[in-house]
Structures are given as C-alpha cells and as structure tokens.
N, C-alpha and C positions, 0 to 999 in steps of 0.2 A: 678558535684560531682566526686571526685577522684575515679579512678579505684579501689584502695585498699578499699575504703569505700563501693563501690558497691559489691565487693567480700565478705566483712565482713557481710553486710546485707543479702546477698544471703545465706551465711553459717548459719546465725542465723535463717533465715526463714526455711531452711532445718532442722536445729536442732529442732525447735519448732514442725514442722510437724512430725518428727521422734519420738519425745517424746510423741506426742499425740497418736501415734499408739501403745504405750505401755499400755496395758489395761487388765482388768479382765472383763469377761462376764459370764453370767449364762448358764448352760447346763441342759439337761433333769434331772428330779428328779429320784433318785434311787427307785426301787420298794419297798424296805424294809428299814425302819429306823434302822441304826446300828451305833455303836461306837466301838472303839478299834478293828476295822476290820484290815485285811491285804490285800495286793494287789500285782498283777504281771501284766506284759504286754506281750501279745503274738500277734505279728503283729500289727494291728490297734485297738486291743481290750484290754480293762482293765478288769481284773477279780478281783472282790472284794469278799474276802473270810472271813467268820466268823463275829463276832460281835453278832451272834446267831448261827444257823446251816446252814446259807444260803451261796450260791455261785451265784453271779449275774455278768453278763458281759455287759460292756458298749462299744458299737461300736462308736469310735470317728468319723468315716466317716459319719454315718447316725444319730448321736446324739440320739441313742436309746438303750434301755436296754433289756436284755433277762434273764430269770431265768434258772439256771442250777441245776443239782442234788445237794441235800443237803449233807453236811458233815455227816460222820458217828457219829462224836462226836461234840456236840454243844460246842462252846467256843468263847471267845474274847481274846484280849491281846496276840495274837498269832503271829507267823511269817509265811509269805507265800513267796514262791520262785519258780522260774521256771527253769528247766534244761531239755534240749532236748525236748521241747514242752510239758512237763508234769508239773503239778502244785503240790507243796507240802505244806501242812498245818501242822505246828509243834507247839507243846506246847500250852500254853494258860490257860484260867481260865473258869471253869464252876462249881461254888460253891467251888471249890478247884483247886489248880494248876494241870496242865495236862502234860503228857510226850508223848502223842499220836502223831504219824506221819502218815499222810495219803497222798496218791498220787492220783491226778485227771488226767484222760485221756480225753481231750476235744473231741477226735474222738468218744469215747464210752459214754461220759457224765456219768462217774461213778467214784467213789472213792474206793480205796483199802488201807487197813491198811498195813503200813510198820514197820520196826524195830523202837521201841520206843526210844525217846531221853533218854540218860543215866540219866540225872538229870531232875526231875520234876520241871517245872518252868512256871511262867506266867509273864506278862509285860516284854516281851523279845523283842530283836531286832535282825535283821539278814539280810544277803545278800549273793549273789552268787559270788564266785571267782573260776575260772577254773573248772566249772561244779560240784563244791562242795558247800554245803550250810553251812554258818557260823552263829551260833546262840549264842548271847552274852547277859550277864546281866540277870536281872529278880529276881523273888522272888518265893520260899524261897531260901536260900543258902547264898553265900558270895557276891552275886550281880555282880561278875566279871567273872563268869564261861563262858568259851568259848568251845563249842563242835561243831564238824564238821560232817555233814552227806554226805556220798557218795552214790548217788542214783544208780550208776552202780553196786555197791557191796551190797547195802542195809545194810551198816555198819556205825557205829559212832566211832569217835576218839575224844580225849580230848587234847586241846592245852593250851598254856600259858594263865592264867586268866588275865583279864584287871586289872591293879593295882588300878584303880580308879573305882571300881565296884559301880553300883547303880541300884535301882529298879525304878519303874514307867515306863511309855511308853516313851522311848527315840527313837532315830533314827539311822539307819546305812545307809551308802552309800559307793559305791566302786569307787575309782579313781586310775588309774594306778596299778591295781591289789592289792590295799591296802584297808583295811576295816576301814572306819571312823565311830567311835562310838561317837555320838554327844549329849551333854546336860545331864540334870538330875536335880532332885530337888535341888535348891540353887546352881546349878553347871553349869558353862558355858564352861567347858573344852571340848576339842575334842581329844580323844585318837585314835591313828592310829595303826592298827595291820598289820604287814608284814608277810604273810604266808611263804615267802622264808626263813626268819630267825626265825620265831616263837617268835617275840618280839613286844613289844608295845612302842610307843613314843607319845609325845604330840606335837600338832601344835597350832597355834594361837587360842585362845578361841573365842566363840561366843561374840558378842558385849554386850550381857546381858544374865543372866541365863534363860534357857528354858527347859521344859520337856513336853511330850505329844504333841510336834510338829511333823512335818513330813519332811523328806528329800528326794530329788531326784537329779539326775544328768542331766544337759543339757549343751551341748557344753563344756564338760570337766570341768565344775564347779558344786559345790554342792549348791543347793537351799534348805534352811531350812525355813519353812513357819509355822507361827502360834505358838501355844503352850501356856504353862502356865508359868508365871513369878513368881516364888516363890518356896515353898517347899511342899505344899499339894494342893489337887484338891478341892478347895472350892471357894465361891465368894470372900473370903478375898484375894485370889491370882488369879485374873481374867485371862481369855484367852487373847491372843494378836493377832493383825493383822500383825505383823512384817514379813518381807520377807528379809532374809539375804542371801548373796551369797558369797561362799568361792572360792578363786582362789588359787590352790596349787602351781602355779609357783611363785606367789608373797607372798604366805602364809598370805593372808589378807582377811578380810571380808568387804563387802560393803552392803549398803541397797538399795533395789529396791522397786518398787511400792507395797504398802501394800495390803493385802486382803481387799475386801469391808467390810467384817464383821469379828468379832473375831471368832477364831476356835481352838479347841483342840481335841485330840484323833481321828483325821481324817487320811486320807491317801493322798499321792501325787504320781503322776506318770507322766513321760514325754513320749509323743507320737508325732512324726513328728514336733519337735521343739516347742511344746506347753506343758505347765504344767497344769495338772488336779488336782483339790482339791475336795475330795468327802467325804461326811458323817461327823460324829463327833458331838461335842457339840458346841452350839453358846454361846454368851456372858452371857446368863441367865443359863447356864449349862443345857440346854434342847437339846434333839436330834434335829438335823436339816436335812432337805432334800434339802437344797439349795446347789447346787454344782457349781463350777467355773472352767473356763479355762483361763489361762494366756498366752497372746501373747506378747513376748518381743519386745522392740523397735529396730528400725534399728541401732540407736547409740549404744545400748547395745551390739548388735551383732558385730558391727565393733570393739568396745572396747575389746570384749572378744577374738577376733581372734589374 
C-alpha cells in the first residue's frame, strides 16, 4: 500500500474517532421544574435564577445541585447577570411585567433590592459588557428598548434602541465587547450593539428563524441551541433540537451536533469548555428536568482555533 494511502486512512480513522467524541450526555436533575429561568456562571458553578422564586446552584465538578435563598420577587422571563461576584435578577413576569432589580451575594446567601429598571418589561434578554448589564427587548413597549444597569453606582441609563425590536424570549451573547441579540418570532436576524458607538448593525442571520432558544459563548464563537421555529409558542410551531454556531471572523453559521431532545425556554452556559443545557419545555410543551452537557469534538476544536 502506498504511503499516501496509509496516511489518508490514518487521518480518516482519527477523524472518525474525534467525531465520536462530540457528544451530549445527561447530568443531574434540577431540584425544581422551571422554565423561562435565567442563569450565570461563577467559577465552576451555574446559578439558575427564577422561573418561579427559586435560585439553585449546579456544581459542574460534582454534578450536584444546592438550593439557595429565594428571590424577593417571584418571576420568570427575566435577565440574570453577574458582576464582581454578585448576581443580578432583572425584570421578568409574575402575572404582569416587572421592573424589579435584585442583587444576590453568594457569600451571604441573600438578595437585596436595587434600583428598578426604568422600563417595566418581561421576555427580555441581556448580558454583561465592561461590568455593566445590558437589557434589551421585551414586552410591553416597542420591543427594542435597551437599558443599562451599572451596579457600581446602582443607576440605569438608556441607550439606542434595537431597530428590529421583538418580544418573546430571545437570546443575547457577548463577543469582542459587542452585544449579539439573536432571533425572534418569525425572525432569524442577528442584531449587534456596539457600546463604543451606541449603534446597532446586522450580521449574518440564523440559518432559520428561532425564538425561546438559548445562546452561550465557547472558544470565541456563539452557540445557539434549541428554540421554537415559528411565531407563537404552540404545538403548531414545535421546539427544535438544532445547534447552530456563529463565527464572527467569517461571519458565518454552521451546524453542530443537535440536542438529543427538543427544547425551548431553557438556559445554556459554558463551563470549562463544555456547554450545559438546563430546564425548559420538551417537545410536548411540558416542563422537563432532563439536563444535558455537550462535549465538543477534537476536530471542532481544531477548526475553531
């Protein structure tokens, strides 16, 4: 056999083994069934906030959950963010839209009310840039409202609204100090906010419309997982298993290994090079307590670098 053929076969065998390592597996059940929760990561721990009045912490090293102090205000469809080791729960829905902002201190296991968000909103999205929390979209309002909370001064400011405002639970992620606002009902667009210029722009759209999916960042790429393909949250527009990945350098999306089961109104977080998917609705629109962790393949890691 020619040397070139041996090399080719060896490469194909390596590729097959690497692709096999790309996998989803289950993790421990969350103590409380919730949907439309929010989450943050501190160290090796994922804090899942709201969906009711709960705050629960998942230790990725021990695959175990612990129950923390309840929120002062029960709500789902909120934003959670972490700045300087504190957790902030903002806005949401509890029979009506909320503007409450609370701060959680993990050392004290207690919540403290902070300055309220200027606009009362639910089904919102948000993320942290430069130790400030950006909250965008939601209902009621013009669906494009962008307000920024500075925990250091306990104050809010208003920025340029997203020109393509939308409600429903969409997703935000941060790459290169820019805020990516992803998806919406019947909408596949990705709007990007630059805090340096207080302006919005568009990048390449999702391969198909999605809302109520969840986004996270791993290895300087955005992973958008699950969600609803359509315009309303009903069995007519079912949840999806899709797993899209955005590369800002090439301004392109690709598809990676899909979730084992359909999911929406869930959360995703990245810890130590793995993606965790927690809570939400399954394909029957029932709350689920089956949670997953995604381990990327060796080839994906090589390609992304």
